[in-house]
N, C-alpha and C positions, 0 to 999 in steps of 0.2 A: 693507357690504363683502362681496364674494363669498368664501365660506369655502373653496371649492375651485376657484379661478380662476387669474388671472394672478399675476405676481410681486407681492409685497406682501400677498397673501392668506395665510390660515393654511396652505393647501396649498403655496404657494410657500415658506413658512418651514419648516414641520415636516412637511408631508404626505409628501414623498418618504422621510423618515426612518422613518416607521411601517412601510411594506411592507418596507423593507430590514432593519429590526430584526427583524421577524417572520421574514423569510427566514433570517437568521443564527441565530436561536433554533432554527428547524426543522432547519437544517443541523447544529446541535449535538446535537439529539435523534437525527438520522440517524447521526451519528458514534458516539453512545452505543449505538445498536442493534448496530452491527458490533463495537464494543468488548465488549459483553455476551457475544458469542460468541468472544471471545479474539482479535479482529483490530483493530488500529489502522489504519483505512482512510481514505484520502483520496478514495475513490470518490464521496462525496456532491457535491463541487464539480464533478466531471466530469458527473455526472448532472444537476446543476442547470444546467450550460451547455447540455446537450442540451434540457432542458425550456425553458430561457430562449429559445433560438433558435427552437424550435418555437412557443412562445407569441407571440414577436415577429412571426413570419410570419402567424400566425392573426389577430393584432390588425391588421396591415396589410391583411389580406384582408377585414376588416370584422366579425370575430367579437367577441363581448363578452368582457370580462375573465374572468368566471367560467368561460366555456366554454374559453378558452385555458388557464386554470389547471388545470381538470379533465383536459384532454387531455394536458397536460404531466405530470400525476401518473400517468396510466396508462402513458405512454411511459417515465417514470422507473422504474416497477415492472418493465417489460419489460427495460430496460437493466440493472437490478439483477440480474435472473435471468441475463442474459448474463455479467455480472461473476462470478456464482457458478459458472456452468458453466466459465468460463475459469480461475478462481483458487482455487476451493474445495479442490482437491487439493493445493495448495501449502502449505508451512509458513506459519505466521502472519506471521513476519517477512518472508518473501518476498512475501506478499500486500501488506504495507505498502509495500514498495519498488515493486512493480508498479503499485499505485494512485497512488503519488506520481509515478511516471514519466508516467502518463497525464494527471495533472493539469497537467504542464508542456507537454503536447501540445495544449492547448486553443487557444492562439494560433496555432501553425503550421497546425493542421488547419483553423481558421476561415479562414485566408488561402488555403488550397488549394481550398476550395469556396465561392467568393464568391457564387455564385448562391443559396445557401441561408443564408449567414451575413452577406452584405453586405461581405465582405472586411475590410480594415482599418478602413473607415469604419463598419461595422456596420449595424444596422437601427434607424432612429430611430422612437421611439414616444412622444416627449414630447407632441406635439399630441394624440394619441389619449388618452393618460393624463390630460392636463389637462382634457379634456372629461368624463372619467368618474372624477375624482379621488376622489370620495366612495365610489364602488363599489370602487375599488382599496383604500382604507383599510379599509373594512368587510370586504372579502374577506380581507385580510391578518390582521386581528384575529380573524375567524371561524376561519380555518385554524389560527391559533396556539392558540385556545381548544380546538379539537378535538384538536390535537396534545397539549396538556397533559393533557386528560382521558384520551385513549387511552394515553398513556405511563404514567399512574398506574394504569390498569386492567391494562396489560400487565405491570407489575411484580408483580401478584398472580396471574398466570396460570401455567399449566404451562410456557409458553415461558421465563419468567424462571428457573424452577427448572432446566430442562434446559440453558439457556444458561450458567447459573452453573457447572454441572458441567463443561460443555465448556470454559469458560474456565479453570477450575482445572487440569483434567487431561483432555485429549481421549481419551487411551488408556483411562484408567479409566472415563470416561463411556461409551465404546463397549463396554467390558466389562460395564457395568451395563445394557446394552440400549438406550442412547440413540443415535439415528441422528445422528451428528455432522454429516455433510454436509447432512442435511435441516435441522438447526437453523441451520447457517451460511447455507444457501440462503434460509431464511425470513428471517434477519436482513438479508441483502442485499436481499431483496424489499421488506421494510418500509422499510429505509433508502432504497431507490430511490424508493419512492412519496413519502416525505417530501422528499427532495432534488428530485424532479421538480416537486413543488408549490412548493418554494422558488425555483426558477429564474425563473418569471414574476414573482414578487415583487421579485427583484433587478432585473429589466428595468424593472418599473414604477417602482421607486425611482430608478433611474439615468436613465430616459427614453430609453435606447438599449441595444441588445444588441451589445456588442463584446467582444473578449477581455479588456479591462480591467474589464468588468462581472463577470467570473468569474475573478479572479486565484487563483493557487495559494496565496497568502498567506491568502485567505479560508478555504481548507480547513484550514490550520494554525490559524486563529482558531477555527473550529468545534470542532476536536479539543481545543484548549486550553480553550475554554469548557466543554466537556463534562467533561474529566478534572479540571480544577482547580476547577470549581464543585462537583464531587462526582459522579463517574460511578456510585458505589454507591447513589445516591439518585435517584429519578425526576426530582426538581426541580433536580438539579445543573446540567444544561445551561441551564435558565432563569436560575439565579443567576449562572452563569459568563458568560452572554451579557449580562446587565445590567452586569457589571463590564467585560468586554472589548469587547462588540459595540455597546453603546449609544454610547460615544464614537466608534466607527467609523461608526455611522449618522449621527451629528451632526458630521461632519468639518469643518463650517464653523467650529466653535468652537475646534478644536485643529488645529494643523498636522500633516499625516501623519507627518513625521519624529519629532516629539515623541510622537505617539500610539504609534508602533511602539516607541520607547524605553521608554515607560511600560508597555506591554504586556509587553515582554521582562523588565523588572525585576519586574513583578508575577508573571510565570510562575516566575522563578527563586526568588523569595521563598516562594511557595506550595509549590513542589516541595520546598524544604528543610524548611519548618516544618509543612506540611500535605500530605504526599504522597498522602493519600486524598481530598483536596479539602475544600472548606469544609463541605459537607454529608456527614457520615459517620454512617450508622446505627449502626455499631459503637460510636461514642462514646456515643450515647444508651443503648445496651444496657449499657455499662459504668457509666454514671451510675445507671441503674436497679439494677444489681447492688450498687453501693456503697451506695445508699440502703437496699436490703433488708438488707444486712449490718449497717448502722448500726442499723436498727430492731430486728433480732434481738439485738444486743448490749444495747440499752436495755431490752428486754423479756425478757432471759435469766432463767432460774429461779434465785432466790436460795435457798440451802439454809436450812431452818428453824433457828432458834436454840434449842438445848437448854438447859433450866434446869439450873443448877449442882447443886441438890439432887437433881434427877432423875438427873443424870450420876453423882453419888456413890452413889446408891442402886443403880443398875444395876451400878456397879463392885463394890460389896460383894457383891451377889448372885452375880456371876460368880466372885469369889474364894472365896466359901463353897461354890459348886458344885464348883470345882476341888479344894478341900480335901477335901470329902466323897468325891469320886471317887478321890483319892489315898489316903485312909485305907482305903477299901474294897479297893483293889488291894494294899495292904500286908498287910491281914488275910488275903487269900486266899493270899498267898505264904508268910507266916510261920505261919499257922494260929492257932487261938484260944489265948490264954494262960490 
């Protein structure tokens, strides 16, 4: 049996789900990068659409999948810089609304420029991907591994410290000497690179580049996976994507309507009971503090037990000392008899 061939093969059954799942995880990491700077942004899905259409054109032109993916990543970084130049001066909530509005423009804009996007029919890439399915899967898994390692390293860098200060209080961070606009621009740049790399993986998984390949709901899914998985921990988008995006990648097993209902219920429940997400470093710190307090109580110093005879002896010596000092004071006042 051909592992990456026609229908009935492993590629036909689960192959398209692997690049799609990797793409959604990378979009979750991209959303977390902008959230780290204090911005809930839906820009990643728009940048993914730009990268996806670019990669589809390159694949049709005969370029290999890795080349198309790298080109889309570079263009995604450039689009992220354009986002930063346009929106970095705006308040954070205004940036959220602006990026959300652009996410709903993917469909209309794609129909306006059919020469580049293929119009409503899109650009078909299923035949090209079927011939190189193994490369597509390995490319998606490799990019996901690099994203996870880079996110873990970034959380221990100076960028994470500066971004945390900007997210908590931008004015205070500026007063401390942190360049707020530079940090936000860097966040948009890194998120743009990740989203640009995710775009071709969505096209590979769908086999076609159309507005339906990059729905605005996918931007919501990426933000939900990041925040509810635990945006305060680098692995939060990965865990959230396993919960929310894995069923979306395997849509053949669950109807889309039931999937949306299940995701909505899960989001509401987690927001009520776990507002900081499933992975919360603060909880681990609290557990460590409670354990340290418990150990201190167990090993606290117990005062030594004083022998009763020794206590009576010390009490008699104190009484005799007080009596002698009192007699001496009386003799000095009354004089000798």
